[in-house]
Steps between C-alpha positions, in 0.01 A plus 500: 500500500627141516173380654299652214713321240475179703121523500495569126707187443276291727186626326648422157603151610156430648322625186732288283419190703129580476527549123677167465236330716218658298636377166578154636150452642334628181711272280436204731123557500490532121706183462277320751190602307630373167645186661155414630354558154772287342433219747130523416574474129734207555230326703270529197770320299376387159187716527712805415630338182144401402381857552785642293428260212119517502443862603301415813543770759335356814831428671633838397208665675579296809861615478383861476284447807802358681710807415210730588434327832860538614503864392170569676631355826797736483304810400237445772773481764677800346191718496388386846834598653456864400124520546468334840853514642666825386292742290801736477678246279270542200566540215872585454595738780710727277251793491468476878879512541525803271216667690666435836837636383321814386333566835183287502433294812356155426395262776641146523734560204814387686390230745587131513154387384533706183843349435382140536176552308669683214770234466254209501261673262779596259655155456162328468360756255800474266511118519123466447514616139371856535659749261713673762850507646670537840662841440250737667459286813880459522537878516243505781671212680839669463360819651350293784839346576663843484251633751512198733877451513572871549243552778539159672163531668159349441178590677339182365767274651572727796871532408702816575872424479731759664740531201509739206261723690637814336336396173151503649396824336301574187793621287725196556205264478414647161859455379513131595160436343625663179810280498294187570265578210796545265654176623172322422505600133878435482451145632226423248688623193857436628573866421642705792541819295149453365367472857675823598370689196150359555483646852633832372264516202182345639493450877668771707445876514768569765850436368865584562836363392558311824169316467585420136825323596337315790205391286738375231692301763172350622397408142845353436475276808151387400612406148814326622308296758238390247765406243712318758213284623365440150841384377465161665135455594203438272168392643675476841719222358878549517647480149863580584722786372435722801619854424531439124300777333383368163381769262193301394381478861613845610336692213121478517429480127822358360559539126801313362533646151571872478428684174680779319263792451446688176387863508184387318395311815416832664201548269294207638643576846352852493169353384509248786566782747197693376288185504614425856396848613157471340433150628640593842260793523214274391602243763506757781171655392330160475638395839366818664155437353504136612597599854231766514238248393645249748473751787147602406386139485660391827395815686141429402513179708407602855619191686878488553529120495301478175715776351819307577348182362419686178860620468614142548264378228636767266854359526360152439322625188822664372690174541230298322509737203882492506486123457258517205784497239581145602175377349404778260505447126772749405511450130644149510196308618570196712864503389569801722362304793732211425793738470420655836494158664827417328647818643388398849661161461832622363534819711711649223360532151758451227276476195351800323139412585585398855667836564189679376290302747747591774398867473177419681615205711836600649539752781572859406873504571563191285277636225700824486818296460342322200400831341845656548676201340711586195490315170141379538352700215210265424452332836191705590217579260279808480198313640668379817674835562187711447284267710750495786532880475126549536480263798798645684403863442142462622551248780810663648312831503210330678729318745670825608298621796332169580517348848844336471851633565637520147728700275468618142858494373494148351165558320626836371819346364303209353244724331768723351703201386195360320426806288874563454535151354201564275679806357814290456298232324356762262855611412599138437195456276601808299878453476532128567743327734832683471819298553756767412652715774335821372149360516524279808329772706169399340432253779163472680677418827683834494179698448329294771754641748448854368122459516520372858692810606261731312184366662661488845600863457161599360316363802745589778638827353850383592796579273852485646447229762305288250782519247755389760275216619443374144866495397656379828 
């Protein structure tokens, strides 16, 4: 069995490298987008100061158009790659992987074109500003690597290597695809046990103890490879400290201050769990209705090229609406606009108002980190939290199923963190800011984490693997 373990290790290493590459490209594209906006603002020079002092918003609208134009370029390329290059890569690939592992044959699900198109579409969609994440496509890409490296043959490329031929059967192929899918989720969340439990709970229907150990080894290699490469590289720039695993970089949503829990904290926690189940059911039901309407509309278009163009225009429309908060009057008039621009310039909002603006300006992963932060009882107001909640709930539901390779985990965590923080803010309003050790659990950041887990569980129906992913 040494060759099977060797292949599992190779698949895990390859998925870890791919996960590292995915995050690096996404971060680089996001940084490039905001660098271009910053350079544009600096080129305006004193005009920005004049606008901030007089309330004129012409330059702000130009800045919004600059952000929108860069996002549109990315989303058009992202949608085009799955519509015209690899239709099997849309939208996330996870349902197709689950269907295949349960006996459904799907054409072009594991070829090189699907791999390239899914990867390109995923990184561009996340960097463009759509309310989505790379998790679903990473599971698909991990399964693709598991299939390709175990079979070592490609009809597209005309490659049939004469090694590992004994694994060219449906049972072994299914096992390696399962391990690759688990390694994909492990690489994203840096949680090897979570990746193993995810495949057991969600993906695979054929399981045994040997496959469990081999899948865990594959997930472990994927996580280790991603952590090792991320320890010294950021934005493809070497920062030193190779092999030094810092907790803040290794843990996806790092929280410095831990809190002692009182038994009374379970009362709002139970309420958050019920709320997550109800909102999760509403999210799934709404998404099914949107996809049914989407299919009916697109199927009514007889010409294939026009149908694909319409799907492309839908993703463009979603992005335009996603960028509306940058110029909308969200209760603060023109001041909110100024705060949003200030957030763009500083990249990290330290003031109370700037952090509120960051909810609708920053990318999802950074926004979740803000919401989970401890000791920020009054940093976010009800208006900004409720507005962001409405936008993320509706637009992430609309984005799921559109013609881009995208995942839902980041939007689910963000949505849950928003209403969890609202509940925490209500508790603070009732009991005040508690500084003693018995009341320190009344912290909006704590309930943001609980709310994120509740909504994620309500939508995905995951329990054990979700818990491990959230706490690891």
